[in-house]
N, C-alpha and C positions, 0 to 999 in steps of 0.2 A: 555397417561394418562387415567385411567378409568373414566367413567361417574361420579361416586359418588365422586371422588377425584376432578374433575373439579367443581362440585357444591359446595363442601367444600371450595375449594381454593377461588372461586368467593365470597362465603359468608364471608370468613375470610377478603379478600380484601376490600369488601364493608364496613363491620363494622369497621375495623381499619382505613380506609381512611376517613370515616365520623367522627370518634372520633378525628383523627388528625386534620381535618379541623376545628372542633369546638375548640379544644385546642390551635391550632396555629393561630386561626383567628386574635388575636391582632398583632402578628408578621407579618402575611401576609398584614394586613393593613398598618403597619409601613413600610414594604419593598415597597409596591406599592406607598406610599406617597413619600419615599426617591427617587424612581426612577423618579417619575413625577417631584419633585422638582429640581432634579439634571440634568435631560436631557430631560424633557417634555414628551409628549405622543408619541406613545402608551406605556402603561405600560407593556404589554405583548408582547412576541415574539412567533409567531406560525409558524409551518412548517409541511408540508405533510410528513408522515412516513408510513411505511409498517407494518401493524399489523399482527395478526394470520391469516394464509391462504391468506396472501398478501392483505388483506383488508386495504384500505388507510384510514388514519385519521389525524387530526391535532393535534400535540403535542404542549403543552403550556409550556412556561418558562417566568420568569421575564426577561425583556429585560436588557441585560448587555452592549450593544454596542451602539455607536453613530449612528445616522441616516444620516450622511453625506455620499454622494456618493463618491466612489473613482474615481480617474482620470483613463483614459484608460492605461492599462499595470501596474497599481499599484497592488502590492500584499502585503499580510500580513501573519505573522505567528500566529497560534492559540495558544495562551499560555500567559505567563506573559508579554512577549514583544509585544503583539498586541496593536498597538496604538489606535485601534478603541474602546477598552474596557474603560468604564467610571470608575471613582473613586468608585462609588457605585457598579458597576459591577464587580470590582476586588474582593471586600469584599464578594459579593455574591457567586462568582465562588470559592473563597477560601474555603468556607464552604459548597458548593453545594446547598446554599439556593435558587439559581435561578431555581433549579428543582422542588420546592415545588408545583407550580401550576399543576404538572402532577398528583397530588391527584385527581384533577377534572377529568382527563382522567381515572383514576382508578374507580371513581364513575360511570362514563359513560360506564364502561365495555370495554374500548378500551385498557387499559393497566392493568397490575397486579402490585402488590407491588414488586414482585420477578419474574424475568424472563430474557431472553436476551434483551439487550438494543435495543430500536427501531431503524430500519434501514431505510436509505434514499431509495426512490423507485428505483433509477438507480442502487443502489448496489445490490438490489435483482435480477435485470436483468442479472447481471454477476455471479450469484451463479451457482455452479454445483449441481447435484442432491443431494449430501450428505449435502452441505451447506443449501439447501432449507429446510432441517429438522428444522432449527431455527424457521421457520414459523409455527411449529406445536403448539407452545404455545404463548399466549399473551406476548407482550414485557413487560419488567418490569422497575420500577424506579431504582432498583438495581439488581444485579445478581451475579452469581458465578465468572464471570470474574472480577467484580468490587471489589471483595475482595481478589482477587488473582493476583493483579498487576496493575489493572485499565489502565491507559494510558501508563504504561511502557510496556505493551504488544504489539506485533504486531497485525495487523488485523486477520491474520490467527490463531494466539494463542487465540484470543478472541473467534472466532468462535469454536475452538475445546473445549474450556472451556464451552461455551453455550450448545454445543451438549452433553457434559458430564452431565450437569445439567439436560437437558430434559430427558436423559436416566435414571437418578438416582433420579428423583423428589421424594420428600416426604414432608409432612407437617413440620417435624422437621428440615429438611434441609433448608426450607424457614425461619423458626425461627432462625436458626443458621446464615443465610446470613443476615438477618435483624439486628441481635444483632452485628455481625462483621462489618456491614456497618457503624454503629454509630462510632466505633473505628477507621475505615479508614478515615472517614470524619473529625473527630476531630483531628487526627494526620496528616491530609491533605497528606495521602499517595498516590503516583501515579498521583498526579495533572498534573505534567509536566515532560517530560523526557529530559535529557541533555547529551552532550558529548557522543553521541552514534556513533558507527562505522558504523551502518547500519540504514535503515529506520525504525523508530519506530512509534508508534500511534501518536506522536505529532511532529516528525520531519518533515521537508518539503523538497520537491524534485522537481527539474525541469528536463525536458528531453531536451537535445540539439539535435535538428533535428526533424522537424514536417513532414517528408515525410511518406511513407508507413511503413518503418521499425520503425519510431517513433511512430506510431499508434499501432503497434504490441507490442512494449516494454510498452507503456502506459497501454494497456489492461492487460499485465502480472503484471504490478505494482498495478493496482487497484484490481486485484484479490488476490495479495499476501499480501498487507498491507492495513492499514486504507486508504480508498479512499480519505479522507480529507487531506492526506499528499501531494497529488500531486497539485501543483500550476498551471502548464501548460508548455508550450514549449518556447524555445528560438531558433531562426532561422534567418539566415542572408538573406533569400529570401525576397526582398522588396515587392513582389507581394502578400504575404500572411500576411503582417504586419497588426496588429490590427484586424485580423480575428480570428476564431475559428477552431479548428480541433477537431472533435468528442466532441463538446461542451466545450472544454478547450481553453483558450485563448493563442495567441501568445504574450508573454510577452515583446518581443523586440528581438534585434539582439544578437549575442553571446557576444558582448561587455557589454551588460546590466547586465552580471553576477556580475560586480563590485557593482553596485547599490543593486542588489538582495542580495549579501553577506553582504553588509552594514545593510541591513534591517533584515537579518537573519543570525546571526553569525554561526549557525549550519546547514546551507543549504547543501544539497546534490545534486549531478547532475549525470545523466546517459547520456552518449553520444551515441545516437541511430543513427549512420550514418554507412551504410552498407559498404562503401568503406574503406578498412583498412588504407590507407595512409591518407585520409581526416579525418578519426576518430582520428588517431594519432595526427594530426595537431590541431583539436579542443581541444583535451585533453590537449595539451601543452598550448593553450591559456587560457583555464579555470584554469589550475593549478596555473597560476600566481596570481589568485585572492584569492587563499587559500581555495577554495571550496573543500568539501569532495566528494568522488566518492562512489556511492552506487551500490551494485550488486542487480540484479533483478532476482528472480528464479520463474518461473511460478509454481502455485501449482500442475499443472498436469505434471510437469517434475519429473523424478526419479533420485535422487542423493544419492549415497551411503554415509554411515555416515563418512567414512574416506577419503572423497574427499576434496581437497583444491581448493578453488576458490578465485581468486583475486578480488580487488576493480574495480567496474565499469563494471564488467562482466555481460552478459545477457544470461540467460538459458531459453529457450522458451518452448512452449507447447509440450508435447510428447517427449522431449529430454530424453535420458537415459545416465547418467555418472556412470560408475561402479567402483568398489573398487580399491583405491590407485591411482586414476587419479589425476593429478595436472593440474589445469586450471589457467593460468596467468591472468593478469589484462586487462580490456577493450576487452575481447574476446567476440565474439558472437557464442554461441552454438545454432544454429537455430532449427526451428521446426522439430520434429521427427528425429533429428540426434542421432547417438549412438557413445559414447565414451567408449571403452572397458577398462578393467582393466589395471592399470599401465601406461596409456597413459600420455604424457605430451604435452600440448598445450600452447605455449608461448604467450606473450603479443601481443594484436592487431591482433591475428589470427581470422579467420572466418570459421566455420564449417557450411556449407550451409544446407538447408533443405534436409532431407533424407539421408545425407551423413553418412558413417559408418567408424569408425577407429577400427581396430583389436587391440588386446592386445599389449601393449608395443610400440605403434606408437608414433613418436615425430614429432609434427607439429611446425616448428620454427617460430619466430617472424614475424608477418605480412603476413603469407602465407595464402592461402585460398583453401579450398577443396570444389569443386563446388557441385551443386545440384545432388543428387543421386550417387555421386562417392564413391569409396571404397578404403581404404588403408589396405593392408594385414598386419598381425602382424609383429611387429619388424621393420617395414619400417620407413624411415624418409623423411619429405618434407622440403626442404631448406627454408631459410629466404625469404620471399616475393614471393615465387613461387606460381603459380595458377594451380591447378588441374581442368581440364575441367569437365562439367557435364557428369555423367555417366561413367567416366573413372575409371580404376582399377589399382591401383599402386601396382606393384609387385617387384620393386626394388627402391632404394633411388632416390629421385629427387633432383637435385641440386639447389642452391638458384637462384632467380630472373629469373626463366624460366617459360614458359607455357607448360604443358604436358597434352596430349589428348589421348583418345582411350583406346582399350582394347587389349593387356595391354597398360598402359600409356607410351607414348613416347614424348621426348622433341620435341616441334614444333617450338621453337624459344624463343628469349628473351622477357621478360615482360617489 
């Protein structure tokens, strides 16, 4: 943005915010009294956010939630079903009135009326170089993403819309966004998402498995979607119960999924267990609860537009899946692996880091291709077979065997 445009935008923000504060002052006082009388003090909620050039500031909102502390392992859904939201808070959220105190942030020069919505500091740490361009402008009370889907958008979609706005900024675009925001708020568009097959901005997800692979999948999830969608991990290891992994809680054992589903009818799960048989077992246990399974695709993975990917599958950083490939459910396409055109990878298979599948390869259910291994075009790896690290498969491998070497030879039963 040119310097003159910045000054004009700041002048426009300041004048309009001051006028709005004066005109809305009776409403602001009424809301403050309603919050205080219904749930006590404090009236305002504040939280650190990342502003332009990653400068930190406190964002202000009217408090809409109770102050009661949750018990260990308790989780909540952010939306209409959140039990922590007060009666007054529900009304404020319904018409976005809880956001009005951000006018003070605008007057202070920390925010703009229009811009990318302010980001939590830990989210900025996960940005790639392109996503960091969101920090070139002050965050806004509303933005291009807010009038083009709002919370119906995935985190990745919001970022793309924010970057489009930064590239195409103009005064008249800001006017358009402000006017359309009024309509979006009054019609209550995009407040909450429901009945989604994948993770949206307001859907919630848990990861089953809090080991190393679980941390990798969590990182991909946080980069791909709204980070607020991730509740934490479930894991049967008693030694890590009530602890945190990368600042996210262990919510309980696998059996706690029943209680989590009761709290969150649209809950999603991803089973981040590297061992294929163990992953299949956990999926079977979770399926009894009625939980939905979400696929997670790292934003730095390359997936052709006509690829089919099943529920619960994980595609991690640097992976490439080319045209016409069909990937089953609960598959792991691990870091920097390559799936060439027209491959079929069946349910519960695992393509390990750096493994490569030539065109038309078939990996049957539960099979694993080891780190750095290669399967030549048109070959098949049988059900639950294991291809050793660095092996090169030049002919079909039968089911339930271990194959090693160059060329790969059957070394025994699995």
